[in-house]
VEXMIGU-511966 format. One record per residue (C-alpha): residue in one letter; residue number from 1; chain; x, y, z. Coordinates in steps of 0.02 Angstrom, whole numbers, padded with zeros to 5 digits. Each point is the difference from the previous one (the first is absolute). Layout:
REM VEXMIGU-511966
> A, NUM, A, X, Y, Z $
...
//
This chain:
REM VEXMIGU-511966
> M, 1, A, 00000, 00000, 00000 $
> P, 2, A, 00075, 00169, -00047 $
> E, 3, A, 00054, 00131, 00123 $
> G, 4, A, -00098, 00162, 00015 $
> D, 5, A, 00136, 00100, -00087 $
> S, 6, A, -00015, -00112, -00153 $
> V, 7, A, -00188, 00030, -00005 $
> Y, 8, A, 00032, 00188, 00019 $
> R, 9, A, 00113, -00005, -00154 $
> A, 10, A, -00129, -00102, -00096 $
> A, 11, A, -00131, 00132, 00041 $
> A, 12, A, 00116, 00138, -00061 $
> Q, 13, A, 00031, -00096, -00162 $
> L, 14, A, -00187, -00025, -00028 $
> R, 15, A, -00034, 00181, 00043 $
> D, 16, A, 00121, 00060, -00133 $
> T, 17, A, -00087, -00105, -00132 $
> L, 18, A, -00182, 00013, 00053 $
> A, 19, A, -00043, 00141, 00121 $
> G, 20, A, -00086, 00147, -00081 $
> G, 21, A, -00028, -00097, -00161 $
> Q, 22, A, -00154, -00073, -00080 $
> L, 23, A, -00005, -00188, -00021 $
> T, 24, A, 00012, -00044, -00184 $
> A, 25, A, -00005, -00186, 00043 $
> A, 26, A, -00041, -00099, 00156 $
> D, 27, A, -00004, -00189, 00017 $
> L, 28, A, -00020, -00090, 00167 $
> R, 29, A, 00035, -00183, -00034 $
> V, 30, A, -00083, -00073, 00153 $
> P, 31, A, -00173, -00080, -00003 $
> A, 32, A, -00081, 00120, 00122 $
> H, 33, A, 00041, 00154, -00104 $
> A, 34, A, 00031, -00064, -00176 $
> T, 35, A, -00146, 00101, -00069 $
> A, 36, A, 00038, 00162, 00094 $
> A, 37, A, -00011, 00149, -00120 $
> L, 38, A, 00136, 00119, 00059 $
> A, 39, A, 00066, 00073, -00163 $
> G, 40, A, -00038, 00185, -00012 $
> R, 41, A, 00012, 00031, 00187 $
> W, 42, A, 00132, 00118, 00067 $
> V, 43, A, 00131, -00065, 00121 $
> L, 44, A, -00005, 00115, 00149 $
> E, 45, A, 00138, -00071, 00109 $
> V, 46, A, 00108, -00152, 00037 $
> A, 47, A, 00029, -00016, 00187 $
> P, 48, A, 00100, -00128, 00098 $
> R, 49, A, -00068, -00058, 00167 $
> G, 50, A, 00122, -00114, 00088 $
> K, 51, A, 00021, -00141, -00125 $
> H, 52, A, -00161, 00040, -00093 $
> L, 53, A, -00022, 00106, -00157 $
> L, 54, A, -00156, 00105, -00026 $
> T, 55, A, -00029, 00067, -00176 $
> R, 56, A, -00143, 00124, 00016 $
> L, 57, A, -00108, 00032, -00153 $
> E, 58, A, -00128, 00126, -00053 $
> G, 59, A, -00175, -00047, 00054 $
> G, 60, A, 00042, -00058, 00175 $
> L, 61, A, 00089, -00163, -00043 $
> T, 62, A, 00165, -00068, 00066 $
> L, 63, A, 00104, -00141, -00070 $
> H, 64, A, 00077, -00087, 00150 $
> T, 65, A, 00151, -00110, -00035 $
> H, 66, A, 00125, -00091, 00109 $
> L, 67, A, 00164, -00075, -00058 $
> R, 68, A, 00027, -00129, 00138 $
> M, 69, A, 00147, -00112, -00046 $
> D, 70, A, 00004, -00006, -00189 $
> G, 71, A, -00106, 00139, -00071 $
> R, 72, A, 00067, 00158, -00079 $
> W, 73, A, -00048, 00147, -00107 $
> E, 74, A, 00102, 00047, -00153 $
> T, 75, A, -00022, 00159, -00102 $
> Y, 76, A, 00038, 00022, -00185 $
> R, 77, A, 00011, 00147, -00117 $
> P, 78, A, -00122, 00007, -00147 $
> G, 79, A, 00050, -00132, -00127 $
> E, 80, A, 00127, -00083, 00116 $
> R, 81, A, -00005, -00190, 00008 $
> W, 82, A, -00068, -00074, 00160 $
> A, 83, A, 00142, -00106, 00069 $
> G, 84, A, -00054, -00035, 00178 $
> G, 85, A, -00059, -00177, -00030 $
> P, 86, A, -00115, -00109, -00105 $
> A, 87, A, -00173, 00063, -00041 $
> W, 88, A, -00085, -00130, 00111 $
> Q, 89, A, 00081, 00081, 00153 $
> I, 90, A, -00080, 00169, -00033 $
> R, 91, A, -00140, 00044, 00121 $
> A, 92, A, -00028, 00184, -00039 $
> V, 93, A, 00036, 00124, -00139 $
> L, 94, A, -00026, 00188, 00016 $
> A, 95, A, 00052, 00119, -00138 $
> T, 96, A, 00003, 00188, -00028 $
> E, 97, A, 00079, 00104, -00137 $
> R, 98, A, 00160, 00002, 00103 $
> G, 99, A, 00021, -00187, 00008 $
> T, 100, A, -00065, -00166, 00063 $
> A, 101, A, 00005, -00080, 00172 $
> V, 102, A, -00004, -00190, -00001 $
> G, 103, A, -00029, -00101, 00159 $
> Y, 104, A, 00083, -00172, -00001 $
> R, 105, A, -00050, -00142, 00117 $
> L, 106, A, -00100, 00117, 00111 $
> P, 107, A, -00083, -00108, 00134 $
> V, 108, A, -00121, 00140, 00048 $
> V, 109, A, -00095, 00098, -00133 $
> E, 110, A, -00155, 00078, 00074 $
> L, 111, A, -00111, 00138, -00067 $
> L, 112, A, -00094, 00087, 00139 $
> R, 113, A, -00083, 00164, 00038 $
> T, 114, A, 00124, 00131, 00060 $
> A, 115, A, -00114, 00029, 00149 $
> D, 116, A, 00028, -00182, 00048 $
> E, 117, A, 00191, 00001, -00002 $
> E, 118, A, 00003, -00025, 00188 $
> R, 119, A, -00071, -00173, -00029 $
> A, 120, A, 00164, -00045, -00085 $
> V, 121, A, 00127, 00100, 00102 $
> G, 122, A, -00090, 00058, 00157 $
> H, 123, A, 00080, -00137, 00105 $
> L, 124, A, 00175, 00066, -00031 $
> G, 125, A, 00103, 00087, 00132 $
> P, 126, A, 00089, 00167, -00027 $
> D, 127, A, 00083, 00006, -00171 $
> L, 128, A, 00187, 00023, 00017 $
> L, 129, A, 00004, 00099, -00162 $
> G, 130, A, -00170, 00082, 00015 $
> A, 131, A, -00037, 00182, 00028 $
> D, 132, A, -00098, -00050, 00156 $
> W, 133, A, 00144, -00098, 00078 $
> D, 134, A, -00028, -00008, 00189 $
> P, 135, A, 00149, -00072, 00098 $
> V, 136, A, -00093, 00007, 00166 $
> E, 137, A, -00143, -00107, -00065 $
> A, 138, A, 00122, -00117, -00088 $
> L, 139, A, 00094, -00026, 00163 $
> R, 140, A, -00161, -00029, 00096 $
> R, 141, A, -00053, -00135, -00122 $
> L, 142, A, 00171, -00081, -00004 $
> L, 143, A, 00004, -00017, 00190 $
> A, 144, A, -00181, -00053, 00019 $
> H, 145, A, 00058, -00183, 00011 $
> P, 146, A, 00168, 00009, 00093 $
> G, 147, A, 00033, -00186, -00011 $
> R, 148, A, -00006, -00005, -00189 $
> P, 149, A, 00165, -00032, -00093 $
> L, 150, A, 00071, 00160, -00073 $
> A, 151, A, 00010, -00051, -00183 $
> E, 152, A, -00176, -00071, 00005 $
> A, 153, A, -00067, 00161, 00076 $
> L, 154, A, 00091, 00106, -00129 $
> L, 155, A, -00071, -00103, -00143 $
> D, 156, A, -00178, 00022, 00064 $
> Q, 157, A, -00067, 00139, -00111 $
> R, 158, A, -00128, 00044, 00133 $
> N, 159, A, 00143, 00070, 00104 $
> L, 160, A, 00108, 00092, -00128 $
> A, 161, A, -00048, -00003, -00183 $
> G, 162, A, 00145, -00028, -00119 $
> I, 163, A, 00126, -00114, 00084 $
> G, 164, A, 00046, -00163, -00088 $
> N, 165, A, 00122, -00137, 00042 $
> V, 166, A, 00156, 00097, -00052 $
> Y, 167, A, -00033, 00141, 00122 $
> A, 168, A, -00065, -00115, 00137 $
> N, 169, A, 00169, -00087, 00002 $
> E, 170, A, 00105, 00155, -00022 $
> L, 171, A, -00093, 00097, 00135 $
> S, 172, A, 00026, -00146, 00119 $
> F, 173, A, 00186, 00010, -00034 $
> L, 174, A, 00005, 00188, 00023 $
> A, 175, A, -00091, -00020, 00166 $
> G, 176, A, 00131, -00128, 00054 $
> V, 177, A, -00128, -00138, 00032 $
> T, 178, A, -00051, -00160, -00089 $
> P, 179, A, -00161, -00004, -00102 $
> W, 180, A, -00077, -00112, 00135 $
> T, 181, A, 00023, 00127, 00141 $
> P, 182, A, -00168, 00051, 00078 $
> V, 183, A, -00041, 00180, -00043 $
> G, 184, A, -00028, 00036, 00184 $
> E, 185, A, 00185, -00032, 00032 $
> L, 186, A, 00063, 00136, -00119 $
> S, 187, A, 00101, 00131, 00092 $
> N, 188, A, -00054, 00142, -00116 $
> P, 189, A, -00149, -00049, -00109 $
> G, 190, A, -00034, 00181, -00046 $
> R, 191, A, 00172, 00012, -00079 $
> L, 192, A, -00035, -00158, -00100 $
> V, 193, A, -00162, 00074, -00069 $
> G, 194, A, 00091, 00159, -00047 $
> R, 195, A, 00138, -00097, -00085 $
> A, 196, A, -00127, -00100, -00100 $
> R, 197, A, -00071, 00162, -00068 $
> E, 198, A, 00174, 00068, -00039 $
> L, 199, A, 00051, -00156, -00097 $
> L, 200, A, -00155, -00009, -00109 $
> D, 201, A, 00005, 00186, -00032 $
> A, 202, A, 00184, -00009, -00052 $
> N, 203, A, -00037, -00142, -00122 $
> K, 204, A, -00168, 00052, -00072 $
> L, 205, A, 00076, 00068, -00161 $
> R, 206, A, 00140, -00128, -00023 $
> P, 207, A, 00003, -00190, -00012 $
> G, 208, A, 00092, -00116, 00118 $
> H, 209, A, -00073, 00033, 00174 $
> I, 210, A, 00171, 00064, 00053 $
> T, 211, A, 00024, -00007, 00189 $
> T, 212, A, 00190, 00009, 00017 $
> G, 213, A, 00023, 00160, -00098 $
> D, 214, A, 00108, -00095, -00124 $
> T, 215, A, -00079, -00011, -00173 $
> R, 216, A, 00121, -00130, -00068 $
> R, 217, A, -00078, -00166, -00047 $
> G, 218, A, 00023, -00123, 00142 $
> H, 219, A, 00031, 00138, 00127 $
> Q, 220, A, -00173, 00074, 00013 $
> H, 221, A, -00063, -00101, 00149 $
> W, 222, A, 00065, -00046, 00172 $
> V, 223, A, -00074, -00176, 00011 $
> Y, 224, A, -00142, -00023, -00124 $
> G, 225, A, 00049, -00122, -00137 $
> R, 226, A, 00173, -00026, 00079 $
> A, 227, A, -00021, -00176, 00071 $
> G, 228, A, 00170, -00080, 00021 $
> R, 229, A, 00091, 00162, -00040 $
> P, 230, A, 00094, 00110, 00124 $
> C, 231, A, -00095, 00132, 00096 $
> P, 232, A, 00064, 00168, -00066 $
> R, 233, A, 00018, 00063, 00177 $
> C, 234, A, 00087, -00141, 00094 $
> G, 235, A, 00045, -00136, -00125 $
> T, 236, A, -00107, -00137, 00078 $
> L, 237, A, -00091, -00106, -00128 $
> V, 238, A, -00183, 00048, -00018 $
> L, 239, A, -00127, -00133, 00045 $
> T, 240, A, -00172, -00034, -00074 $
> A, 241, A, -00158, -00092, 00053 $
> R, 242, A, -00186, 00002, -00033 $
> Q, 243, A, -00109, 00113, 00105 $
> G, 244, A, -00187, -00006, 00024 $
> T, 245, A, -00119, -00138, -00050 $
> P, 246, A, -00045, -00055, -00177 $
> P, 247, A, -00062, 00072, -00113 $
> Q, 248, A, 00051, 00166, 00077 $
> D, 249, A, 00175, -00055, 00051 $
> R, 250, A, 00150, 00100, -00060 $
> V, 251, A, 00188, -00025, -00007 $
> A, 252, A, 00088, 00086, 00144 $
> Y, 253, A, 00183, 00054, 00000 $
> W, 254, A, 00104, 00053, 00148 $
> C, 255, A, 00176, 00019, 00065 $
> P, 256, A, 00020, -00105, 00158 $
> Y, 257, A, 00134, 00117, 00066 $
> C, 258, A, -00076, 00171, -00034 $
> Q, 259, A, -00179, -00046, 00042 $
> R, 260, A, -00054, -00057, 00173 $
> G, 261, A, -00160, -00094, 00041 $
> P, 262, A, -00086, -00166, -00037 $
> A, 263, A, 00035, -00096, -00159 $
> P, 264, A, -00029, -00178, -00062 $
> E, 265, A, 00136, -00129, 00015 $
> V, 266, A, 00102, -00008, -00160 $
> R, 267, A, 00161, -00084, -00052 $
> S, 268, A, 00154, 00105, 00038 $
> A, 269, A, 00041, 00119, -00142 $
> G, 270, A, 00180, 00033, 00045 $
> P, 271, A, 00101, 00097, 00127 $
> R, 272, A, -00073, 00115, 00131 $
> T, 273, A, -00176, -00074, -00014 $
> A, 274, A, -00035, -00012, 00186 $
> G, 275, A, -00085, 00168, -00012 $
> R, 276, A, -00057, 00115, 00137 $
> R, 277, A, -00144, -00053, 00109 $
//
């Protein structure tokens, strides 16, 4: 599932192609909306909300899409060949005179009244990249269940909208605790919430979810995706394990030296793996 900064960039890309333009073509290739007549309507706005995309149309309609794990939007200039995948993967096509937006493998394609958007996104917590970001409310929600593992709580979009598995792992590292540490045991949870906002804001217009400040490939993250490789801070090999319960389980990464707290038993990954407890 994409991070909130990726969805923010997707919204910006769609906005450049669609917003303020009149739909010259519109094709929703899902059974529920296959006959929807949208051509001729003006695109008023494309707004991200956490990991959701809301394309608002003239006449009080909103196209709600969600990328989840595999979906993505691609935009093309007029006459440019669509190269995002085979035609059978296309779920939505929206075109204006400026170009065409093509949605590939979108698991959620829902046409609803704009007045009913809350039905789709009203459950979300404060949006880390939204104009209405509220760190006090985000912290309150995060700490509402103090025994919950940190990464699991961060991934719950009802607490903070926009965090995916990359940031859940990286924020755990930056807080100096394992992803399984109960949120109630954080020494400074308010700082963690602030750092989450800073990271997504810094990356909202660039790819890579950079958390180290180093944009070089292979140096962008502290622990995420580095299983069996040295921790950039201390040199201990990074460990990995599953977290959560299927089908919502995720891969967790942590440095057993830099991060204190509970963790599953795993085979030793090299020197200095005793960690801090």
